[in-house]
Each structure stands twice: as structure tokens, then as C-alpha cells.
All heavy atoms as TSV, in Angstrom:
chain	resi	resn	atom	element	x	y	z
A	1	MET	N	N	93.270	69.626	87.962
A	1	MET	CA	C	94.396	70.339	87.272
A	1	MET	C	C	93.986	71.780	87.258
A	1	MET	O	O	92.927	72.136	86.995
A	1	MET	CB	C	94.474	69.788	85.905
A	1	MET	CG	C	95.632	70.350	85.130
A	1	MET	SD	S	95.864	69.447	83.606
A	1	MET	CE	C	96.855	70.493	82.760
A	2	SER	N	N	94.987	72.641	87.560
A	2	SER	CA	C	94.747	74.095	87.530
A	2	SER	C	C	95.847	74.753	86.726
A	2	SER	O	O	96.802	74.209	86.416
A	2	SER	CB	C	94.878	74.604	88.988
A	2	SER	OG	O	96.143	74.429	89.509
A	3	CYS	N	N	95.507	75.928	86.285
A	3	CYS	CA	C	96.375	76.691	85.348
A	3	CYS	C	C	96.679	77.931	86.062
A	3	CYS	O	O	95.877	78.599	86.712
A	3	CYS	CB	C	95.616	76.951	84.025
A	3	CYS	SG	S	96.604	77.856	82.889
A	4	VAL	N	N	97.920	78.368	85.970
A	4	VAL	CA	C	98.413	79.629	86.619
A	4	VAL	C	C	98.922	80.508	85.546
A	4	VAL	O	O	99.741	80.027	84.603
A	4	VAL	CB	C	99.448	79.276	87.619
A	4	VAL	CG1	C	100.037	80.564	88.217
A	4	VAL	CG2	C	98.989	78.401	88.714
A	5	THR	N	N	98.499	81.729	85.522
A	5	THR	CA	C	99.124	82.745	84.714
A	5	THR	C	C	99.784	83.800	85.398
A	5	THR	O	O	99.280	84.410	86.292
A	5	THR	CB	C	97.958	83.365	83.807
A	5	THR	OG1	O	97.179	82.389	83.105
A	5	THR	CG2	C	98.470	84.396	82.817
A	6	LEU	N	N	101.093	84.026	85.069
A	6	LEU	CA	C	101.788	85.014	85.748
A	6	LEU	C	C	101.675	86.369	84.966
A	6	LEU	O	O	101.867	86.445	83.762
A	6	LEU	CB	C	103.346	84.626	85.683
A	6	LEU	CG	C	104.298	85.647	86.377
A	6	LEU	CD1	C	104.012	85.787	87.861
A	6	LEU	CD2	C	105.761	85.037	86.157
A	7	VAL	N	N	101.350	87.401	85.661
A	7	VAL	CA	C	101.153	88.748	85.073
A	7	VAL	C	C	102.142	89.696	85.742
A	7	VAL	O	O	102.294	89.752	86.894
A	7	VAL	CB	C	99.760	89.219	85.356
A	7	VAL	CG1	C	99.537	90.617	84.756
A	7	VAL	CG2	C	98.718	88.213	84.751
A	8	LYS	N	N	102.836	90.493	84.852
A	8	LYS	CA	C	103.863	91.446	85.382
A	8	LYS	C	C	103.486	92.841	84.783
A	8	LYS	O	O	103.108	92.909	83.611
A	8	LYS	CB	C	105.221	91.074	85.036
A	8	LYS	CG	C	105.735	89.762	85.652
A	8	LYS	CD	C	107.172	89.565	85.273
A	8	LYS	CE	C	107.776	88.358	85.946
A	8	LYS	NZ	N	109.223	88.136	85.546
A	9	LEU	N	N	103.804	93.866	85.587
A	9	LEU	CA	C	103.646	95.223	85.053
A	9	LEU	C	C	104.789	95.570	84.171
A	9	LEU	O	O	105.924	95.165	84.421
A	9	LEU	CB	C	103.591	96.212	86.203
A	9	LEU	CG	C	102.328	96.257	87.004
A	9	LEU	CD1	C	102.414	97.262	88.203
A	9	LEU	CD2	C	101.103	96.628	86.160
A	10	THR	N	N	104.545	96.384	83.189
A	10	THR	CA	C	105.607	96.888	82.253
A	10	THR	C	C	106.233	98.097	83.094
A	10	THR	O	O	105.782	98.533	84.149
A	10	THR	CB	C	105.055	97.453	81.004
A	10	THR	OG1	O	104.169	98.504	81.248
A	10	THR	CG2	C	104.339	96.342	80.178
A	11	GLU	N	N	107.349	98.626	82.576
A	11	GLU	CA	C	107.999	99.798	83.148
A	11	GLU	C	C	107.029	100.957	83.336
A	11	GLU	O	O	106.959	101.602	84.257
A	11	GLU	CB	C	109.279	100.150	82.350
A	11	GLU	CG	C	110.053	101.323	83.027
A	11	GLU	CD	C	110.510	101.046	84.401
A	11	GLU	OE1	O	110.857	99.915	84.709
A	11	GLU	OE2	O	110.569	102.008	85.250
A	12	VAL	N	N	106.269	101.142	82.218
A	12	VAL	CA	C	105.263	102.190	82.190
A	12	VAL	C	C	104.216	101.983	83.266
A	12	VAL	O	O	103.785	102.908	84.027
A	12	VAL	CB	C	104.606	102.325	80.797
A	12	VAL	CG1	C	103.394	103.254	80.850
A	12	VAL	CG2	C	105.564	102.752	79.785
A	13	GLY	N	N	103.740	100.772	83.447
A	13	GLY	CA	C	102.886	100.380	84.541
A	13	GLY	C	C	103.385	100.664	85.884
A	13	GLY	O	O	102.692	101.176	86.770
A	14	ARG	N	N	104.616	100.320	86.084
A	14	ARG	CA	C	105.274	100.592	87.378
A	14	ARG	C	C	105.373	102.056	87.679
A	14	ARG	O	O	105.171	102.456	88.788
A	14	ARG	CB	C	106.645	99.870	87.418
A	14	ARG	CG	C	106.592	98.406	87.633
A	14	ARG	CD	C	107.882	97.775	87.877
A	14	ARG	NE	N	108.848	97.841	86.766
A	14	ARG	CZ	C	108.879	96.953	85.738
A	14	ARG	NH1	N	108.049	95.970	85.644
A	14	ARG	NH2	N	109.740	97.198	84.730
A	15	GLU	N	N	105.717	102.870	86.640
A	15	GLU	CA	C	105.743	104.321	86.845
A	15	GLU	C	C	104.387	104.870	87.125
A	15	GLU	O	O	104.224	105.785	88.000
A	15	GLU	CB	C	106.297	104.949	85.533
A	15	GLU	CG	C	107.734	104.666	85.282
A	15	GLU	CD	C	108.215	105.222	83.909
A	15	GLU	OE1	O	107.411	105.851	83.207
A	15	GLU	OE2	O	109.319	104.858	83.555
A	16	LEU	N	N	103.324	104.321	86.460
A	16	LEU	CA	C	101.954	104.781	86.793
A	16	LEU	C	C	101.555	104.445	88.179
A	16	LEU	O	O	100.897	105.249	88.813
A	16	LEU	CB	C	100.976	104.126	85.773
A	16	LEU	CG	C	99.488	104.565	85.854
A	16	LEU	CD1	C	99.374	106.082	85.702
A	16	LEU	CD2	C	98.643	103.772	84.920
A	17	VAL	N	N	101.919	103.315	88.700
A	17	VAL	CA	C	101.564	102.922	90.059
A	17	VAL	C	C	102.330	103.929	91.006
A	17	VAL	O	O	101.698	104.309	91.928
A	17	VAL	CB	C	102.125	101.445	90.340
A	17	VAL	CG1	C	102.097	101.184	91.877
A	17	VAL	CG2	C	101.273	100.456	89.711
A	18	ALA	N	N	103.572	104.197	90.772
A	18	ALA	CA	C	104.348	105.178	91.637
A	18	ALA	C	C	103.613	106.561	91.618
A	18	ALA	O	O	103.438	107.205	92.693
A	18	ALA	CB	C	105.737	105.304	91.175
A	19	LYS	N	N	103.236	107.035	90.438
A	19	LYS	CA	C	102.556	108.390	90.335
A	19	LYS	C	C	101.216	108.335	91.017
A	19	LYS	O	O	100.851	109.318	91.779
A	19	LYS	CB	C	102.392	108.793	88.881
A	19	LYS	CG	C	103.703	109.143	88.177
A	19	LYS	CD	C	103.482	109.459	86.738
A	19	LYS	CE	C	104.684	109.728	85.995
A	19	LYS	NZ	N	104.549	110.057	84.600
A	20	SER	N	N	100.439	107.277	90.833
A	20	SER	CA	C	99.095	107.262	91.471
A	20	SER	C	C	99.230	107.043	92.983
A	20	SER	O	O	98.415	107.640	93.663
A	20	SER	CB	C	98.243	106.114	90.764
A	20	SER	OG	O	98.816	104.891	91.008
A	21	THR	N	N	100.248	106.347	93.441
A	21	THR	CA	C	100.366	106.297	94.852
A	21	THR	C	C	100.753	107.597	95.539
A	21	THR	O	O	100.203	107.979	96.577
A	21	THR	CB	C	101.499	105.174	95.224
A	21	THR	OG1	O	101.131	103.957	94.610
A	21	THR	CG2	C	101.815	105.103	96.620
A	22	ALA	N	N	101.574	108.349	94.837
A	22	ALA	CA	C	102.030	109.717	95.307
A	22	ALA	C	C	100.759	110.580	95.344
A	22	ALA	O	O	100.567	111.310	96.344
A	22	ALA	CB	C	103.100	110.229	94.439
A	23	VAL	N	N	99.986	110.590	94.324
A	23	VAL	CA	C	98.702	111.433	94.234
A	23	VAL	C	C	97.779	111.050	95.413
A	23	VAL	O	O	97.246	111.828	96.084
A	23	VAL	CB	C	98.051	111.279	92.876
A	23	VAL	CG1	C	96.670	111.960	92.927
A	23	VAL	CG2	C	98.911	111.954	91.798
A	24	TRP	N	N	97.553	109.667	95.515
A	24	TRP	CA	C	96.663	109.239	96.606
A	24	TRP	C	C	97.140	109.612	97.970
A	24	TRP	O	O	96.297	110.043	98.790
A	24	TRP	CB	C	96.548	107.709	96.514
A	24	TRP	CG	C	95.485	107.155	97.429
A	24	TRP	CD1	C	95.683	106.671	98.679
A	24	TRP	CD2	C	94.085	107.171	97.219
A	24	TRP	NE1	N	94.449	106.360	99.211
A	24	TRP	CE2	C	93.479	106.655	98.371
A	24	TRP	CE3	C	93.305	107.571	96.146
A	24	TRP	CZ2	C	92.073	106.483	98.460
A	24	TRP	CZ3	C	91.828	107.447	96.257
A	24	TRP	CH2	C	91.236	106.836	97.376
A	25	THR	N	N	98.446	109.471	98.212
A	25	THR	CA	C	98.970	109.895	99.536
A	25	THR	C	C	98.771	111.337	99.808
A	25	THR	O	O	98.412	111.758	100.896
A	25	THR	CB	C	100.471	109.543	99.558
A	25	THR	OG1	O	100.710	108.204	99.321
A	25	THR	CG2	C	101.103	109.969	100.858
A	26	GLU	N	N	98.985	112.177	98.811
A	26	GLU	CA	C	98.786	113.610	98.939
A	26	GLU	C	C	97.324	113.900	99.205
A	26	GLU	O	O	96.976	114.797	100.006
A	26	GLU	CB	C	99.337	114.408	97.727
A	26	GLU	CG	C	99.129	115.905	97.775
A	26	GLU	CD	C	99.908	116.579	98.882
A	26	GLU	OE1	O	100.744	115.978	99.614
A	26	GLU	OE2	O	99.710	117.814	99.064
A	27	MET	N	N	96.404	113.294	98.494
A	27	MET	CA	C	95.089	113.523	98.575
A	27	MET	C	C	94.575	113.082	100.021
A	27	MET	O	O	93.823	113.816	100.640
A	27	MET	CB	C	94.227	112.714	97.546
A	27	MET	CG	C	92.710	113.020	97.599
A	27	MET	SD	S	91.820	112.280	96.233
A	27	MET	CE	C	91.939	110.579	96.607
A	28	GLU	N	N	95.097	111.942	100.481
A	28	GLU	CA	C	94.742	111.607	101.899
A	28	GLU	C	C	95.323	112.582	102.875
A	28	GLU	O	O	94.522	112.807	103.896
A	28	GLU	CB	C	95.391	110.175	102.085
A	28	GLU	CG	C	94.985	109.633	103.436
A	28	GLU	CD	C	95.523	108.193	103.628
A	28	GLU	OE1	O	96.111	107.580	102.709
A	28	GLU	OE2	O	95.390	107.633	104.699
A	29	ARG	N	N	96.442	113.108	102.684
A	29	ARG	CA	C	97.021	114.091	103.617
A	29	ARG	C	C	96.188	115.344	103.644
A	29	ARG	O	O	95.811	115.833	104.719
A	29	ARG	CB	C	98.478	114.495	103.201
A	29	ARG	CG	C	99.106	115.364	104.193
A	29	ARG	CD	C	100.429	115.968	103.589
A	29	ARG	NE	N	100.244	116.816	102.457
A	29	ARG	CZ	C	99.788	118.154	102.527
A	29	ARG	NH1	N	99.511	118.636	103.789
A	29	ARG	NH2	N	99.680	118.905	101.525
A	30	ILE	N	N	95.746	115.807	102.527
A	30	ILE	CA	C	94.892	116.997	102.402
A	30	ILE	C	C	93.510	116.810	103.059
A	30	ILE	O	O	93.054	117.605	103.856
A	30	ILE	CB	C	94.709	117.445	100.935
A	30	ILE	CG1	C	96.058	117.945	100.405
A	30	ILE	CG2	C	93.625	118.509	100.851
A	30	ILE	CD1	C	96.134	118.242	98.928
A	31	THR	N	N	92.928	115.700	102.684
A	31	THR	CA	C	91.526	115.468	103.203
A	31	THR	C	C	91.436	115.101	104.614
A	31	THR	O	O	90.375	115.292	105.251
A	31	THR	CB	C	90.769	114.360	102.390
A	31	THR	OG1	O	91.537	113.161	102.514
A	31	THR	CG2	C	90.695	114.779	100.900
A	32	SER	N	N	92.499	114.635	105.277
A	32	SER	CA	C	92.510	114.225	106.687
A	32	SER	C	C	93.109	115.320	107.535
A	32	SER	O	O	93.273	115.083	108.719
A	32	SER	CB	C	93.063	112.891	106.897
A	32	SER	OG	O	94.472	112.918	106.482
A	33	LYS	N	N	93.572	116.424	106.999
A	33	LYS	CA	C	94.214	117.378	107.754
A	33	LYS	C	C	93.374	117.902	108.861
A	33	LYS	O	O	92.163	118.203	108.700
A	33	LYS	CB	C	94.648	118.567	106.782
A	33	LYS	CG	C	95.367	119.677	107.460
A	33	LYS	CD	C	95.694	120.746	106.475
A	33	LYS	CE	C	96.391	121.886	107.233
A	33	LYS	NZ	N	96.786	122.943	106.304
A	34	GLY	N	N	93.901	117.893	110.071
A	34	GLY	CA	C	93.173	118.450	111.214
A	34	GLY	C	C	92.282	117.406	111.941
A	34	GLY	O	O	91.731	117.730	112.956
A	35	LEU	N	N	92.210	116.183	111.397
A	35	LEU	CA	C	91.434	115.173	112.050
A	35	LEU	C	C	92.327	114.411	113.051
A	35	LEU	O	O	93.493	114.097	112.735
A	35	LEU	CB	C	90.915	114.114	111.047
A	35	LEU	CG	C	89.975	114.675	109.967
A	35	LEU	CD1	C	89.539	113.445	109.057
A	35	LEU	CD2	C	88.639	115.166	110.697
A	36	LEU	N	N	91.804	114.074	114.173
A	36	LEU	CA	C	92.487	113.299	115.097
A	36	LEU	C	C	92.511	111.882	114.666
A	36	LEU	O	O	91.751	111.477	113.760
A	36	LEU	CB	C	91.668	113.352	116.523
A	36	LEU	CG	C	91.652	114.746	117.158
A	36	LEU	CD1	C	90.733	114.657	118.450
A	36	LEU	CD2	C	92.992	115.283	117.478
A	37	GLU	N	N	93.392	111.037	115.149
A	37	GLU	CA	C	93.588	109.629	114.691
A	37	GLU	C	C	92.248	108.937	114.966
A	37	GLU	O	O	91.749	108.129	114.112
A	37	GLU	CB	C	94.650	108.906	115.452
A	37	GLU	CG	C	95.105	107.647	114.892
A	37	GLU	CD	C	95.572	107.750	113.410
A	37	GLU	OE1	O	96.222	108.713	113.029
A	37	GLU	OE2	O	95.212	106.817	112.693
A	38	GLN	N	N	91.623	109.206	116.002
A	38	GLN	CA	C	90.289	108.532	116.408
A	38	GLN	C	C	89.220	108.943	115.379
A	38	GLN	O	O	88.358	108.088	114.989
A	38	GLN	CB	C	89.917	108.892	117.798
A	38	GLN	CG	C	88.656	108.208	118.264
A	38	GLN	CD	C	88.175	108.650	119.693
A	38	GLN	OE1	O	88.764	109.527	120.216
A	38	GLN	NE2	N	87.261	107.921	120.270
A	39	GLU	N	N	89.267	110.166	114.915
A	39	GLU	CA	C	88.286	110.657	113.950
A	39	GLU	C	C	88.480	109.980	112.634
A	39	GLU	O	O	87.601	109.621	111.903
A	39	GLU	CB	C	88.366	112.155	113.826
A	39	GLU	CG	C	87.876	112.911	115.021
A	39	GLU	CD	C	88.184	114.333	115.058
A	39	GLU	OE1	O	89.247	114.803	114.496
A	39	GLU	OE2	O	87.315	115.127	115.577
A	40	LYS	N	N	89.834	109.754	112.226
A	40	LYS	CA	C	90.085	109.099	110.986
A	40	LYS	C	C	89.689	107.685	111.044
A	40	LYS	O	O	89.066	107.223	110.017
A	40	LYS	CB	C	91.655	109.173	110.768
A	40	LYS	CG	C	92.234	110.499	110.459
A	40	LYS	CD	C	93.769	110.335	110.306
A	40	LYS	CE	C	94.406	111.745	110.337
A	40	LYS	NZ	N	95.875	111.663	110.244
A	41	GLU	N	N	89.848	107.029	112.153
A	41	GLU	CA	C	89.418	105.590	112.270
A	41	GLU	C	C	87.803	105.549	112.201
A	41	GLU	O	O	87.337	104.663	111.558
A	41	GLU	CB	C	89.889	105.041	113.595
A	41	GLU	CG	C	91.356	104.884	113.582
A	41	GLU	CD	C	91.924	104.481	115.001
A	41	GLU	OE1	O	91.151	104.258	115.884
A	41	GLU	OE2	O	93.146	104.396	115.112
A	42	LEU	N	N	87.136	106.525	112.799
A	42	LEU	CA	C	85.727	106.506	112.706
A	42	LEU	C	C	85.220	106.723	111.306
A	42	LEU	O	O	84.373	106.114	110.824
A	42	LEU	CB	C	85.135	107.607	113.655
A	42	LEU	CG	C	83.640	107.728	113.659
A	42	LEU	CD1	C	82.932	106.497	114.042
A	42	LEU	CD2	C	83.235	108.958	114.570
A	43	LEU	N	N	85.867	107.631	110.569
A	43	LEU	CA	C	85.523	107.947	109.182
A	43	LEU	C	C	85.692	106.752	108.403
A	43	LEU	O	O	84.873	106.413	107.581
A	43	LEU	CB	C	86.447	109.123	108.630
A	43	LEU	CG	C	86.290	109.452	107.205
A	43	LEU	CD1	C	84.844	109.971	106.932
A	43	LEU	CD2	C	87.267	110.561	106.832
A	44	ILE	N	N	86.829	106.004	108.533
A	44	ILE	CA	C	87.051	104.742	107.781
A	44	ILE	C	C	86.029	103.733	108.054
A	44	ILE	O	O	85.430	103.133	107.158
A	44	ILE	CB	C	88.448	104.248	108.077
A	44	ILE	CG1	C	89.515	105.152	107.494
A	44	ILE	CG2	C	88.615	102.845	107.439
A	44	ILE	CD1	C	90.978	104.849	107.890
A	45	SER	N	N	85.668	103.590	109.342
A	45	SER	CA	C	84.691	102.515	109.794
A	45	SER	C	C	83.336	102.893	109.160
A	45	SER	O	O	82.628	102.071	108.539
A	45	SER	CB	C	84.595	102.608	111.239
A	45	SER	OG	O	83.515	101.698	111.659
A	46	LEU	N	N	82.840	104.095	109.191
A	46	LEU	CA	C	81.617	104.595	108.700
A	46	LEU	C	C	81.571	104.443	107.201
A	46	LEU	O	O	80.556	103.979	106.551
A	46	LEU	CB	C	81.249	106.006	109.109
A	46	LEU	CG	C	81.006	106.157	110.611
A	46	LEU	CD1	C	80.868	107.681	110.921
A	46	LEU	CD2	C	79.793	105.391	111.073
A	47	SER	N	N	82.677	104.834	106.478
A	47	SER	CA	C	82.755	104.693	105.050
A	47	SER	C	C	82.639	103.202	104.595
A	47	SER	O	O	81.940	102.972	103.601
A	47	SER	CB	C	84.008	105.292	104.500
A	47	SER	OG	O	84.158	106.614	104.788
A	48	GLN	N	N	83.281	102.327	105.356
A	48	GLN	CA	C	83.207	100.905	105.054
A	48	GLN	C	C	81.708	100.401	105.197
A	48	GLN	O	O	81.219	99.603	104.344
A	48	GLN	CB	C	84.057	100.071	105.882
A	48	GLN	CG	C	85.549	100.296	105.570
A	48	GLN	CD	C	86.511	99.723	106.560
A	48	GLN	OE1	O	86.192	99.428	107.703
A	48	GLN	NE2	N	87.695	99.413	106.122
A	49	LYS	N	N	81.002	100.889	106.223
A	49	LYS	CA	C	79.563	100.513	106.392
A	49	LYS	C	C	78.761	101.006	105.276
A	49	LYS	O	O	77.904	100.318	104.815
A	49	LYS	CB	C	79.079	100.991	107.778
A	49	LYS	CG	C	79.661	100.252	108.971
A	49	LYS	CD	C	79.126	100.697	110.267
A	49	LYS	CE	C	79.667	99.993	111.392
A	49	LYS	NZ	N	79.111	100.458	112.713
A	50	ILE	N	N	78.999	102.260	104.930
A	50	ILE	CA	C	78.233	102.803	103.790
A	50	ILE	C	C	78.435	102.037	102.486
A	50	ILE	O	O	77.505	101.752	101.739
A	50	ILE	CB	C	78.574	104.248	103.625
A	50	ILE	CG1	C	78.008	105.075	104.811
A	50	ILE	CG2	C	77.997	104.814	102.283
A	50	ILE	CD1	C	78.597	106.535	104.893
A	51	SER	N	N	79.683	101.786	102.273
A	51	SER	CA	C	80.075	100.934	101.106
A	51	SER	C	C	79.408	99.635	101.054
A	51	SER	O	O	78.776	99.158	100.012
A	51	SER	CB	C	81.595	100.790	100.972
A	51	SER	OG	O	81.945	100.066	99.886
A	52	ALA	N	N	79.370	98.917	102.218
A	52	ALA	CA	C	78.697	97.635	102.299
A	52	ALA	C	C	77.275	97.744	102.048
A	52	ALA	O	O	76.646	96.889	101.383
A	52	ALA	CB	C	79.031	96.952	103.717
A	53	ASN	N	N	76.599	98.752	102.574
A	53	ASN	CA	C	75.166	98.944	102.401
A	53	ASN	C	C	74.870	99.203	100.873
A	53	ASN	O	O	73.882	98.627	100.394
A	53	ASN	CB	C	74.679	100.264	103.170
A	53	ASN	CG	C	74.630	99.979	104.616
A	53	ASN	OD1	O	74.609	98.833	105.137
A	53	ASN	ND2	N	74.554	101.065	105.377
A	54	MET	N	N	75.758	99.926	100.250
A	54	MET	CA	C	75.537	100.234	98.798
A	54	MET	C	C	75.629	98.935	97.979
A	54	MET	O	O	74.960	98.645	97.055
A	54	MET	CB	C	76.438	101.335	98.293
A	54	MET	CG	C	76.161	102.690	98.964
A	54	MET	SD	S	77.355	103.863	98.540
A	54	MET	CE	C	77.131	104.088	96.799
A	55	GLU	N	N	76.744	98.167	98.305
A	55	GLU	CA	C	76.985	96.862	97.656
A	55	GLU	C	C	75.838	95.898	97.764
A	55	GLU	O	O	75.521	95.142	96.858
A	55	GLU	CB	C	78.348	96.325	98.037
A	55	GLU	CG	C	79.541	97.057	97.572
A	55	GLU	CD	C	80.807	96.391	97.982
A	55	GLU	OE1	O	80.903	95.203	98.420
A	55	GLU	OE2	O	81.837	97.145	97.950
A	56	SER	N	N	75.231	95.814	98.999
A	56	SER	CA	C	74.196	94.901	99.261
A	56	SER	C	C	72.915	95.249	98.458
A	56	SER	O	O	72.059	94.391	98.303
A	56	SER	CB	C	73.815	94.809	100.710
A	56	SER	OG	O	73.200	96.060	101.165
A	57	ARG	N	N	72.774	96.488	98.034
A	57	ARG	CA	C	71.652	96.953	97.193
A	57	ARG	C	C	71.779	96.658	95.772
A	57	ARG	O	O	70.859	96.851	94.934
A	57	ARG	CB	C	71.403	98.421	97.441
A	57	ARG	CG	C	71.140	98.791	98.913
A	57	ARG	CD	C	69.728	98.465	99.216
A	57	ARG	NE	N	68.766	99.150	98.285
A	57	ARG	CZ	C	67.485	99.174	98.543
A	57	ARG	NH1	N	67.002	98.681	99.603
A	57	ARG	NH2	N	66.726	99.755	97.646
A	58	MET	N	N	72.988	96.250	95.297
A	58	MET	CA	C	73.213	96.068	93.895
A	58	MET	C	C	72.998	94.630	93.468
A	58	MET	O	O	72.980	93.776	94.037
A	58	MET	CB	C	74.568	96.527	93.453
A	58	MET	CG	C	74.843	97.989	93.831
A	58	MET	SD	S	76.546	98.434	93.406
A	58	MET	CE	C	76.191	99.797	92.408
């Protein structure tokens, strides 16, 4: 037997998601300005490896 709980965002929560998504999109645009697509992909790949290394140490 399993139990399921349905969770929904409030209107305030949905507004916060919209605002944070807009901020994140702008930050990504600023920080990746001038990078080629291949450079962006490399940055993501290396960041994921660094993150994995850090998680394995915890």
C-alpha cells in the first residue's frame, strides 16, 4: 500500500517561480555572453564533474 500527497503552489509561489526564472535567465545571459556554444557545453560538463567530485567527498 502506498500513499500519495498532492502538493500545489499558491499564487504567491507561482509568482515567485516566475520572478526567479526571469532572474536566472538574465544571470545566465550575462555570464555566458561572448561564449561560443561549444564553450558553454564544455563549461557545463566541467561544472558537473566538479559538482560530482564535491558530492563524493561529503
